[in-house]
Each structure stands twice: as structure tokens, then as C-alpha cells.
N, C-alpha and C positions, 0 to 999 in steps of 0.2 A: 875515508870518507867511503859510505857504502853505495848503492845503487839510487836507492829513494836521494839521498842528501845532493848526490853529484846529480840527479834531474832535476831536484829543484834548483842547482844552482846553474845550471844550465835554463832554467827559468827565467831567473832571475836577470841573468845577460839578457834574455831575449827581452821582459820588460824595462830592461833599463834602454834600450837602440828604439823600443815603443816608446817609451817617454808615458807608461803607462803606469805614473806615481800611485794610484791604488794598488793595484796587483802586485808592484815592488812591494810593498810595503807587508803586503799580505803571506807573501814569499817569504821577505827577508822574517818574518813571525816565526810562518814553521819551520824555517832552517835552523832560527834559537833554539826552538822547542826541542829541533832532535840534536842540536850539539849540546845543548846542558843536559839531556837525557844521555850523552856520551861518558860525560864528566862523574857522571853516577858512581856508585858501589857496583850496583849491579843494573845496570842499563836494561829497558825494557826492550823488546821490538819496535822496530822503525813506523811500524806501520800501526803499533798498540799506541804510542806518542801521541800520530797523526789523528786518530780518534778521540784518545781522550782531550787534545784540545779542539777537535771539533766536537765533542760534547759541551765541552766547558761553556764553548761561543754559542752552543746552541740554547743552554741552559738560559743565555743572558735575554733571547729574545721579549722574555715576558716583561721583562724588567723595561726596557727601552722606551720608552712612551714617546718622545722623539723621530718623527717620520726619519727624518735625513738620518740620524744612527741606526734606526731601524735597518733600513733599506743598504746604507754600507754594511752593517754585520752581518743582513742576509748575501750581498755580490761576496764579501769573506768565504763565509761557509762554502760557497759554490766553489768558488777557487780552493780553499782546503779539501772538499771532496772528490779532486780532479787526483787526488793521491792515496787515496784509498779506492781498496778491494769493494766488487759489488757485496752489497751485506744480502748474506743467505734468506732466502724466504723458508718461510714455517715450515714446509716440506723437507726441506732441505736438511735445516737444521733436527728436524725430526728420525729423520734418517742419522744424522751420524748421532743424537743420543739413542736411538735403537745398537747400533755398535757399541758402544759403552755401557751398557747395562746391565751388561755379566758382572761390572766393577760393584754393582749392591749398591752403594750407599752414596748420599748423595751429592757429597761434597768429593768424591774422586773422581764421579761421571762430571761433575761442572767441572773439574780441572783437566781432565783430558779433551773434552771438548773447547775449552779455553786453550789448552797449547797449540790444539791442533788448527781451530780458525780463529788465533788472536785478531783483536780489532773487527773482524769481520761477524760479529752478532750482537745483537741487541739481548744482556745479561738478562735483564726479565723476564724475558720471553721464554730463556733455554731454560731458568729456573724454573719455569710456570709449567713448561712441556715436561721438565725431567720428575717435576712432584705427580704430578698427572700420570706418567709413565711407572712411577713406583709404587704408585697407590692402586693399581687397575691389578 
């Protein structure tokens, strides 16, 4: 197991000691996602797995109408966010994209950016910035 999985394992133990059932459940879900990823033929970086899980849950915010379920989902998202690095600002993304502009084509630039900062950027925003820079 790597660093993030170990960190989550320690947090699970702490949640058990605190008898914090909700946090325990959320942490176990994250750990399950990470362990399932490790079984894949081409596992993704752990941070990508956590970011993907976060985005999947965040999409459900619009679906839930019941206040209790919505509150629980928001609490779970807060817990997941603890294990994600800070998302890059627009300025940081623009600077990073500038560095890769010499690659010339959209797909290659996007791939280079993704490899460098996997899990900590908004794909739509990166796409928008790259298209703008290529059209300058």
C-alpha cells in the first residue's frame, strides 16, 4: 500500500476510536475505491482516483432533494477533499499551459498538463485555456 492508502488507513483507525460512524463510512468508501484501482490492469494515480470519486459524488448534489441525504453527501465531500491537493488556480494553469504550448497540438498539450498535475485541475477550464492560447 502506498502513502495515501496508509494515511486513510490511519484515519479509519482514528474514526473508529472516536466512534465517528459517518467519517468511518466515508473513509472506507475512499479506501475501497483505491484498493479497487490497484486491482486494475492499468491503475491510475491515487490522487486521480480520489478526485474522480469526489467528482462522481459532487455530480449527485443536484439529484438529492431530501435534506438529510444532501447534508450527508456534503459532509462526505468535505472528508474526501481532505485527501486531495489544492486545485490549481486559473493563473497557475495558464502558466503551466504556456510551458507546454510548444507541443503545438491540443491533445499533446492536454496530455502533458494532465500528467504533470493529475487530479488537481478542472479539465473543462484547461481545455478552454488551451483553445484560447492556440487561437491567439
